[in-house]
C-alpha positions in Angstrom: 3.0 -118.6 -19.6 1.0 -115.4 -19.1 3.9 -113.1 -18.6 1.8 -109.9 -18.9 -0.6 -111.0 -16.2 2.3 -112.1 -14.0 3.9 -108.7 -14.4 0.6 -106.9 -13.5 0.4 -109.0 -10.3 4.0 -108.1 -9.5 3.3 -104.4 -9.9 0.3 -104.7 -7.6 2.4 -106.3 -4.9 5.0 -103.6 -5.2 2.3 -100.9 -4.8 1.1 -102.6 -1.6 4.5 -103.4 -0.1 6.1 -100.1 -0.6 3.2 -98.1 1.0 4.8 -99.0 4.3 7.7 -96.7 5.4 8.6 -99.3 8.0 9.2 -101.9 5.2 11.3 -99.5 3.2 13.5 -98.5 6.1 13.8 -102.0 7.5 14.8 -103.5 4.1 17.4 -100.8 3.5 19.0 -99.5 6.7 19.8 -102.8 8.4 21.2 -104.5 5.3 23.3 -101.4 4.6 24.8 -101.4 8.1 25.4 -105.1 8.2 26.8 -105.5 4.6 28.8 -102.2 4.5 29.3 -101.0 8.0 30.6 -104.0 9.9 33.3 -105.3 7.4 34.4 -101.7 6.4 34.9 -100.7 10.1 37.1 -103.8 10.4 39.1 -102.8 7.3 39.5 -99.2 8.4 40.7 -100.4 11.8 43.2 -102.8 10.2 44.4 -100.1 7.8 45.2 -97.8 10.8 47.5 -100.4 12.4 51.1 -99.3 11.9 53.1 -101.4 9.4 55.0 -104.2 11.1 52.9 -104.1 14.2 50.9 -107.3 13.4 51.4 -109.9 16.1 52.9 -113.4 15.8 49.5 -115.1 15.9 48.2 -113.0 13.0 51.3 -113.8 10.9 50.9 -117.5 11.6 47.2 -117.3 10.6 48.2 -115.5 7.3 50.8 -118.3 6.6 48.1 -121.0 6.9 45.8 -119.3 4.3 46.0 -120.4 0.7 46.9 -117.6 -1.8 43.8 -115.6 -2.7 45.6 -113.1 -5.1 48.2 -113.7 -7.8 50.8 -111.6 -5.8 49.8 -113.0 -2.4 53.4 -114.0 -1.3 54.6 -110.4 -2.0 52.0 -108.8 0.3 52.6 -107.7 3.8 50.7 -109.3 6.7 48.7 -106.1 7.1 47.7 -106.0 3.4 46.9 -109.7 3.4 44.6 -109.1 6.4 42.8 -106.3 4.5 42.3 -108.6 1.5 41.0 -111.4 3.7 38.5 -109.0 5.5 37.4 -107.7 2.1 36.8 -111.3 0.9 35.1 -112.5 4.1 33.0 -109.4 4.2 31.1 -110.8 1.2 29.6 -113.2 3.7 27.7 -110.2 5.1 26.5 -109.5 1.5 25.0 -113.0 1.4 22.7 -112.0 4.2 21.3 -108.9 2.4 18.8 -110.8 0.2 17.8 -112.9 3.2 17.1 -109.9 5.4 15.3 -107.9 2.7 13.2 -111.0 1.7 12.2 -111.5 5.3 10.7 -108.0 5.4 8.8 -107.9 2.1 8.1 -111.6 1.2 6.1 -112.7 4.3 3.2 -110.5 3.2 2.9 -112.0 -0.3 0.0 -114.4 0.1 -1.2 -114.1 3.7 -1.4 -110.3 3.1 -3.9 -110.9 0.4 -6.0 -112.8 2.9 -5.8 -110.0 5.4 -6.7 -107.4 2.8 -9.5 -109.7 1.6 -8.2 -109.6 -2.0 -7.2 -113.3 -2.1 -10.5 -114.3 -3.8 -9.9 -111.9 -6.6 -6.5 -113.3 -7.1 -7.5 -116.9 -7.1 -10.4 -116.5 -9.6 -8.1 -115.1 -12.2 -7.5 -117.3 -15.2 -4.0 -118.1 -14.1 -2.3 -121.3 -12.9 -0.9 -122.0 -9.4 2.6 -121.9 -10.8 2.0 -118.5 -12.4 0.7 -117.1 -9.1 3.7 -118.4 -7.3 6.0 -117.0 -9.9 4.4 -113.6 -9.6 4.6 -113.6 -5.8 8.3 -114.8 -5.9 9.2 -112.4 -8.7 7.7 -109.4 -6.9 10.1 -110.0 -4.0 13.1 -111.3 -6.1 13.4 -108.3 -8.4 13.8 -105.6 -5.7 15.9 -107.9 -3.5 18.3 -108.6 -6.4 18.5 -105.0 -7.5 19.2 -103.7 -4.0 21.7 -106.5 -3.4 23.5 -105.4 -6.6 23.5 -101.8 -5.6 24.9 -102.6 -2.1 27.5 -104.9 -3.7 28.6 -102.1 -6.0 29.1 -99.7 -3.1 30.9 -102.4 -1.2 33.3 -102.9 -4.2 34.0 -99.2 -4.5 34.6 -98.6 -0.8 36.9 -101.7 -0.6 38.9 -100.4 -3.5 39.3 -97.0 -1.9 40.6 -98.5 1.3 42.9 -101.2 -0.3 44.3 -99.3 -3.3 47.0 -97.5 -1.2 48.2 -100.9 0.0 47.8 -102.9 -3.2 48.4 -100.3 -5.8 45.6 -101.8 -7.9 41.9 -102.5 -7.6 40.9 -105.5 -5.6 37.3 -105.7 -6.6 35.4 -106.8 -8.6 37.4 -110.0 -9.4 36.0 -113.3 -10.8 35.3 -114.5 -7.3 33.3 -111.4 -6.4 31.4 -111.5 -9.7 30.4 -115.2 -9.4 29.2 -114.7 -5.8 27.4 -111.4 -6.2 25.9 -111.9 -9.7 25.0 -115.6 -9.6 25.4 -117.1 -6.1 23.6 -114.4 -4.1 20.6 -114.1 -6.3 20.1 -117.9 -6.2 20.3 -117.7 -2.4 17.7 -114.9 -2.4 15.5 -117.0 -4.8 15.6 -120.0 -2.5 14.9 -117.8 0.6 12.0 -116.0 -1.0 10.4 -119.2 -2.3 10.6 -120.7 1.2 9.0 -117.5 2.7 6.2 -117.5 0.1 5.5 -121.1 0.9 5.2 -120.1 4.6 3.0 -117.2 3.6 0.6 -119.5 1.8 0.1 -121.8 4.8 -0.4 -119.3 7.7 -3.4 -117.2 8.7 -1.7 -113.8 9.5 1.3 -111.7 8.5 2.5 -111.8 12.1 2.6 -115.6 12.0 4.4 -115.5 8.6 7.1 -113.1 10.0 7.6 -115.1 13.2 8.0 -118.4 11.3 10.3 -116.7 8.8 12.5 -115.4 11.5 12.5 -118.7 13.4 13.3 -120.9 10.5 14.9 -118.9 7.7 17.4 -116.5 9.3 19.2 -118.9 11.7 19.5 -121.5 8.9 20.8 -119.1 6.4 23.2 -117.5 8.9 24.5 -120.9 9.8 24.9 -121.8 6.1 26.7 -118.4 5.5 29.1 -119.2 8.4 30.0 -122.4 6.6 30.5 -120.8 3.2 33.7 -119.0 4.1 35.6 -121.7 2.2 33.7 -120.7 -1.0 35.6 -117.4 -1.1 38.9 -119.0 -1.3 38.4 -121.5 -4.1 36.6 -120.6 -7.4 35.6 -124.3 -8.1 33.9 -124.5 -4.7 31.9 -121.4 -5.6 30.8 -123.0 -8.9 29.8 -126.2 -7.0 27.9 -124.0 -4.5 26.1 -122.3 -7.4 25.0 -125.7 -8.8 23.8 -126.9 -5.4 21.8 -123.7 -4.9 20.3 -124.0 -8.4 19.0 -127.5 -7.5 17.8 -126.4 -4.1 15.8 -123.6 -5.7 14.1 -125.9 -8.1 13.2 -128.4 -5.3 12.0 -125.5 -3.1 9.7 -124.2 -5.9 8.3 -127.7 -6.6 7.6 -128.1 -2.8 5.9 -124.7 -2.6 3.8 -125.6 -5.6 2.7 -128.9 -4.1 1.7 -127.1 -0.9 -0.2 -124.3 -2.6 -3.8 -125.3 -1.9 -6.1 -123.0 -4.0 -9.3 -124.5 -2.5 -8.1 -124.1 1.1 -7.2 -120.5 0.4 -10.6 -119.8 -1.1 -12.3 -121.4 1.9 -10.4 -119.0 4.2 -11.8 -115.9 2.6 
């Protein structure tokens, strides 16, 4: 494995990607609003509801939920709702790597074609798998770092809002750590691998972006909508991590099998 050459290719991709102010703004502002703004607006709104004013339907809903904290039965309905919003808000954090990847990964290989640098890449003494690792890594590292930063801010703001109600810090707990440190990066890895695979098969960045938006985002949003149960049970989170790990391996093998060096050379 030629790690030094892979690292050099990653740095070259970063230099190209972050020349665009549009990419920088798109990959930061929208994820920040979705991951921080939406759930925190809900939490602030719930925190402003007077104690004891929660309606009967909300109380019934709270009673149906399994305990998600050790002192769950001692919490008021208002506090329980704040905790649930804080936990379910992590669903929005799952979308952060997907959104960022959709902005910066689509250009990975097809961008080389458009800049007429693909031939220089393909003649390097480097294997197909190493090229894919460089392309995936150049997106995965900034995606993961930004996701961690946003998650840290989310944790801090959630604790500021919930501390007056709980008298303790809610995040980070084991559930949050497993989801943000392991589950979300694995989700980002699978998404990026899929987008890089698309980028290697199309003829323009616009085509790559359109296919990425058409296939990846609806699927991941649908999956995220079904993953609410993961935030209730630790064992389900661990099972989800295992499934994602297998999916990422399969996605990389598929991307490698579809990576046609000769076809890419013929398109230059």
